[in-house]
C-alpha positions as CSV (number, residue, x, y, z in Angstrom):
1,M,114.9,70.7,121.3
2,K,114.4,67.4,123.1
3,E,117.1,68.1,125.6
4,N,115.4,71.4,126.5
5,K,112.1,69.6,127.1
6,A,113.9,67.0,129.3
7,H,115.6,69.7,131.3
8,Q,112.3,71.6,131.6
9,I,110.5,68.4,132.8
10,A,113.3,67.4,135.2
11,H,113.1,70.8,136.9
12,S,109.3,70.9,137.1
13,P,107.9,71.0,140.6
14,K,105.3,68.3,139.7
15,Y,108.0,66.0,138.4
16,K,110.0,66.5,141.6
17,E,106.8,65.8,143.6
18,L,106.2,62.6,141.6
19,V,109.7,61.3,142.0
20,T,109.7,62.1,145.8
21,K,106.3,60.5,146.4
22,R,107.0,57.4,144.3
23,S,110.4,56.8,145.8
24,R,109.3,57.3,149.4
25,F,106.3,55.0,148.9
26,G,108.4,52.4,147.1
27,W,111.0,52.3,149.9
28,T,108.3,52.2,152.6
29,L,106.7,49.1,150.9
30,T,110.1,47.6,150.4
31,A,111.0,48.0,154.1
32,A,107.7,46.4,155.1
33,M,108.2,43.5,152.7
34,L,111.8,42.9,154.0
35,L,110.6,43.1,157.6
36,V,107.9,40.4,157.0
37,Y,110.1,38.2,154.8
38,Y,113.2,38.3,157.0
39,G,111.0,38.1,160.1
40,Y,109.7,34.8,158.8
41,I,113.2,33.6,157.9
42,C,114.4,34.5,161.4
43,L,111.6,32.5,162.9
44,V,112.6,29.5,160.8
45,A,116.2,29.9,161.8
46,F,115.9,30.8,165.5
47,N,112.6,29.5,166.7
48,K,111.9,26.2,165.0
49,E,110.0,24.9,168.0
50,F,107.4,27.7,167.7
51,L,106.8,27.0,164.0
52,A,106.8,23.3,164.5
53,Q,103.7,23.4,166.7
54,P,100.9,21.4,165.1
55,I,97.6,23.1,164.4
56,G,94.8,21.0,166.0
57,Q,95.1,17.3,165.6
58,G,96.5,17.3,162.1
59,V,100.0,17.3,160.8
60,T,99.9,20.9,159.6
61,T,102.2,23.1,161.6
62,L,102.2,26.9,162.3
63,S,104.9,27.4,159.6
64,I,102.3,26.7,156.8
65,P,99.9,29.6,157.7
66,F,102.9,31.9,158.4
67,G,104.4,31.0,155.0
68,I,101.1,31.6,153.3
69,G,100.8,34.8,155.1
70,V,104.1,36.0,153.7
71,I,103.0,35.2,150.2
72,L,99.6,36.9,150.7
73,F,101.4,39.9,152.2
74,T,103.5,40.1,149.0
75,I,100.4,40.1,146.8
76,I,98.7,42.7,149.0
77,V,101.7,45.0,148.9
78,T,101.9,44.7,145.1
79,G,98.2,45.5,144.8
80,I,98.6,48.6,147.1
81,Y,101.5,49.8,144.9
82,V,99.7,49.2,141.7
83,R,96.5,50.9,142.9
84,R,98.4,54.0,144.0
85,A,100.5,54.0,140.8
86,N,97.4,53.8,138.7
87,N,95.7,56.6,140.5
88,E,98.1,59.2,142.0
89,F,101.3,58.6,140.1
90,D,99.6,58.3,136.7
91,R,97.6,61.5,137.4
92,L,100.8,63.4,138.2
93,T,102.5,62.0,135.1
94,A,99.5,63.1,132.9
95,E,99.7,66.6,134.4
96,I,103.4,66.8,133.7
97,I,102.9,65.7,130.1
98,K,100.0,68.1,129.7
99,E,102.1,71.0,131.0
100,N,105.1,70.2,128.8
101,T,103.4,69.6,125.4
């Protein structure tokens, strides 16, 4: 009985929609995160002079705000995913469960 339900759910159009949307969105955010992270790492590796420029008269360099930016970007991307998961993906999951109970 449970195998029949699993088969039925796996072939449901809403389930396929959920899997496609979630995968596409996850890979898009992953690509954005990798671009930002490795962009920062490439700046550190290949353009140290740029990141070593002091900000104002202090000892803080450009690398500090860039590094903080990478961390903030990570938090923002996580928040974007959680918000969409809680709204759209959870709604689709609830519809799939409702149709198959």
